[in-house]
C-alpha positions in Angstrom: 7.4 24.7 16.2 10.9 23.7 15.2 13.8 24.6 12.9 16.6 22.3 11.8 19.6 22.5 9.5 21.0 19.1 8.2 24.3 18.2 6.6 22.4 17.4 3.3 21.8 21.0 2.4 18.3 21.0 4.0 16.5 23.3 6.3 13.4 21.8 7.9 10.8 24.0 9.6 7.7 22.5 11.2 4.8 24.0 13.0 1.4 23.0 14.5 0.0 26.4 15.6 -2.9 28.7 16.0 -2.3 32.4 15.1 -3.1 34.7 18.0 -3.3 38.0 16.1 -3.4 39.5 12.6 0.2 40.4 11.4 2.6 40.5 8.6 5.9 38.7 9.1 8.8 40.0 7.0 12.1 38.1 6.5 14.7 37.3 3.8 15.4 33.8 2.3 18.3 32.4 0.4 18.0 30.8 -3.0 16.3 27.5 -2.5 14.0 24.7 -3.7 11.1 24.7 -1.3 8.7 21.8 -0.5 5.7 22.3 1.8 3.5 19.6 3.1 0.4 21.3 4.6 -1.5 18.9 6.7 -4.2 21.5 7.6 -4.8 25.2 7.2 -3.6 27.8 4.7 -0.3 29.7 4.2 -0.4 33.0 2.2 2.8 34.9 1.4 4.7 36.9 -1.1 8.2 36.3 -2.4 9.6 39.6 -3.9 6.0 40.6 -4.5 5.0 37.3 -6.2 2.0 35.8 -4.2 1.8 32.2 -3.2 -1.3 30.5 -1.7 -0.8 27.1 0.0 -4.3 26.1 0.7 -5.0 22.8 2.5 -8.2 23.6 4.3 -10.1 20.7 2.6 -7.4 18.1 2.7 -3.6 17.8 3.0 -1.6 19.0 0.0 2.0 19.1 -1.1 3.6 22.1 -2.8 6.9 22.6 -4.5 8.5 25.7 -6.0 11.9 27.4 -6.4 13.3 30.7 -5.3 16.2 31.1 -7.8 17.8 34.1 -6.0 17.7 35.6 -2.5 14.3 37.1 -1.9 12.3 39.1 0.6 9.2 37.4 2.0 6.0 38.8 3.5 3.9 36.2 5.2 0.3 37.1 6.1 -0.9 35.9 9.5 -4.6 35.8 10.3 -5.9 35.6 13.9 -7.5 32.3 14.7 -6.0 30.4 11.7 -4.7 26.9 12.4 -1.7 25.7 10.5 0.0 22.4 10.6 2.9 22.1 8.1 6.4 20.9 7.3 8.5 23.2 5.2 11.7 21.9 3.6 14.2 24.2 2.0 17.0 22.6 -0.1 19.9 24.8 -1.3 19.1 25.9 -4.9 22.5 25.1 -6.4 22.6 21.7 -4.7 19.3 20.6 -6.3 19.6 22.3 -9.7 23.3 21.8 -10.3 24.6 18.9 -8.2 21.4 16.7 -8.1 19.5 17.4 -11.4 22.7 18.5 -13.2 23.9 14.9 -13.2 21.4 14.2 -16.0 20.6 17.6 -17.6 18.7 16.2 -20.6 16.6 13.9 -18.5 15.6 16.7 -16.1 15.5 19.6 -18.5 11.8 20.3 -17.9 12.0 20.3 -14.1 15.3 22.4 -14.2 13.6 25.0 -16.5 10.6 25.1 -14.1 12.9 25.9 -11.2 14.9 28.5 -13.2 11.9 30.4 -14.6 11.0 32.2 -11.4 8.6 31.5 -8.5 5.7 29.3 -9.6 4.1 26.8 -7.2 3.0 23.3 -8.2 1.0 21.0 -6.0 0.8 17.3 -5.7 -1.2 14.8 -3.6 1.1 13.5 -0.9 1.2 9.8 -0.3 0.1 8.3 3.0 3.8 7.6 3.6 4.6 11.3 3.2 1.8 12.3 5.5 3.1 9.9 8.1 6.6 11.3 7.7 5.3 14.9 8.0 3.6 13.9 11.2 6.8 12.3 12.5 8.7 15.5 11.8 6.2 17.7 13.6 6.1 15.3 16.6 9.6 13.5 16.6 10.0 10.8 19.2 13.8 10.9 19.1 15.3 12.7 22.1 19.0 12.5 21.6 20.1 15.6 19.6 22.3 13.8 17.1 19.7 11.0 16.6 17.0 13.6 16.2 18.9 15.5 13.5 19.5 12.3 11.5 15.8 11.3 12.1 14.6 14.6 10.6 17.1 14.6 7.8 16.1 11.1 6.5 12.4 12.0 6.5 13.1 15.4 4.9 15.1 13.8 2.1 12.3 11.2 1.4 9.7 14.0 1.2 11.9 16.0 -1.2 12.3 12.8 -3.3 8.6 12.4 -3.6 8.0 16.0 -4.5 10.7 16.0 -7.2 9.3 12.7 -8.6 5.8 14.1 -8.6 6.6 17.1 -10.8 9.0 15.2 -13.0 5.9 13.4 -14.3 5.1 9.9 -15.5 5.4 10.7 -19.3 9.1 11.5 -19.2 9.9 8.4 -17.2 7.9 6.2 -19.5 9.5 7.7 -22.6 13.0 7.1 -21.3 12.2 3.5 -20.3 10.9 2.9 -23.8 14.2 4.2 -25.2 16.0 1.7 -23.1 17.6 4.2 -20.8 18.9 3.0 -17.5 16.5 4.1 -14.8 18.0 6.6 -12.4 17.0 7.5 -8.9 14.0 9.6 -9.8 12.7 7.0 -12.3 13.0 4.3 -9.7 11.2 6.4 -7.2 8.4 7.0 -9.7 8.1 3.3 -10.2 8.0 2.9 -6.4 5.1 5.4 -6.4 3.2 3.2 -8.9 3.6 0.3 -6.5 2.5 2.4 -3.5 -0.5 3.9 -5.3 -1.6 0.4 -6.4 -1.4 -0.8 -2.8 -3.4 2.1 -1.5 -6.1 1.7 -4.1 -6.5 -2.1 -4.1 -8.4 -4.6 -2.0 -6.4 -5.4 1.1 -7.4 -9.1 0.8 -5.6 -9.3 -2.6 -2.4 -7.6 -1.6 0.0 -10.5 -2.1 3.5 -9.7 -3.5 2.8 -11.7 -6.6 -0.5 -10.0 -7.3 1.0 -6.5 -6.8 4.0 -7.3 -9.0 1.8 -8.7 -11.8 -0.5 -5.6 -11.7 2.6 -3.3 -12.0 4.2 -5.5 -14.7 7.5 -6.3 -13.0 9.0 -9.2 -11.1 8.6 -9.6 -7.4 12.3 -9.3 -6.8 12.5 -6.0 -8.8 9.5 -4.7 -7.0 11.0 -5.4 -3.6 14.3 -3.8 -4.6 12.8 -0.7 -6.2 10.4 -0.1 -3.3 13.1 -0.7 -0.6 15.5 1.7 -2.3 12.8 4.4 -2.6 11.1 4.1 0.8 13.5 2.3 3.0 11.0 -0.4 3.8 9.7 -3.6 2.3 6.4 -3.8 0.5 4.9 -5.8 3.3 6.0 -3.2 5.9 4.4 -0.5 3.8 1.1 -2.4 3.6 1.1 -2.8 7.4 2.1 0.9 7.9 -0.6 2.2 5.5 -3.2 0.2 7.4 -1.9 1.8 10.6 -2.2 5.3 9.1 -5.8 4.5 8.0 -6.5 3.3 11.5 -5.0 6.4 13.1 -7.1 8.6 10.8 -10.3 6.7 11.7 -9.6 7.1 15.4 -8.9 10.8 15.1 -11.7 11.7 12.6 -14.3 9.0 13.0 -14.0 8.3 16.7 -13.2 4.6 16.3 -12.2 2.9 19.5 -8.7 1.4 19.8 -10.1 -2.1 19.6 -12.1 -1.2 16.4 -9.0 0.5 14.9 -6.9 -2.6 15.7 -9.4 -4.8 13.9 -9.5 -2.5 10.9 -5.7 -2.5 10.6 -5.7 -6.3 10.6 -4.6 -6.9 14.2 -6.5 -9.4 16.3 -4.8 -8.1 19.5 -5.1 -4.5 20.6 -1.9 -4.9 22.5 0.0 -5.9 19.3 -1.7 -3.0 17.5 -0.6 -0.6 20.1 3.0 -1.8 19.9 3.1 -1.5 16.1 1.4 1.9 16.3 3.9 3.3 18.7 6.8 2.0 16.6 5.5 3.8 13.5 4.2 7.1 15.0 6.2 7.4 18.2 3.0 7.7 20.3 0.4 5.3 21.7 -3.1 4.9 20.1 -4.5 6.6 23.3 -2.3 9.6 22.8 -3.3 9.8 19.1 -7.0 9.8 20.1 -6.5 12.6 22.6 -4.7 15.0 20.3 
């Protein structure tokens, strides 16, 4: 379990726990936009009497909501319940006024959603976000300053995907049709299209030209948009998504390290282990034993 405050108006709380007894935790929170990535388990709480139910017992789920004013929270704890989560709280005024307020007409719907009280929306986190959440729960950086920057960068990327998810494709498409210059959230949504195509397509056909043609943009634009959104090249994402799938296969299906290496496209288990540790901060053997 960890708590972190970053210079970018974020508070990041992570946990991978098993509740030891039934209880009700009570505490106060400041006005904030909250994003939760629940990897497993269920979190039930009330914000000023308004119930929220973040249920990820079947599969990982992302949730986003706003607390427009300081509120009292009651969290319901159930003995024996497992919960693995990342909770990101961004200062309400920073998101609504400074971030979304730069283009009030473009983000009117999302701003109204945040201002209209506590209402939770869910989205399906990308594999990238699931990997980022795992890195936040088990950070490999040991230096305090590096660790804070490490957490902040991953928290901001998760927040960006959550905002883009609820902004919705319709608004982005309409504004592109009107000839509006794409802004940060529009570009991030375009990057999500690229990412989703990669995750759904045949690995044997994932050439840069094929992906760009399917999305309807040039290779150069695709590379620039994707790098701006995710901080990595398209090829790096393809490699990382295969590593995520290989990790899941080891943890859930019992694949050996050699089998996982082959599934991820590595002929050498040693090269696979090196790439795996670079992405997740742990070795394949450590991942299998968790």
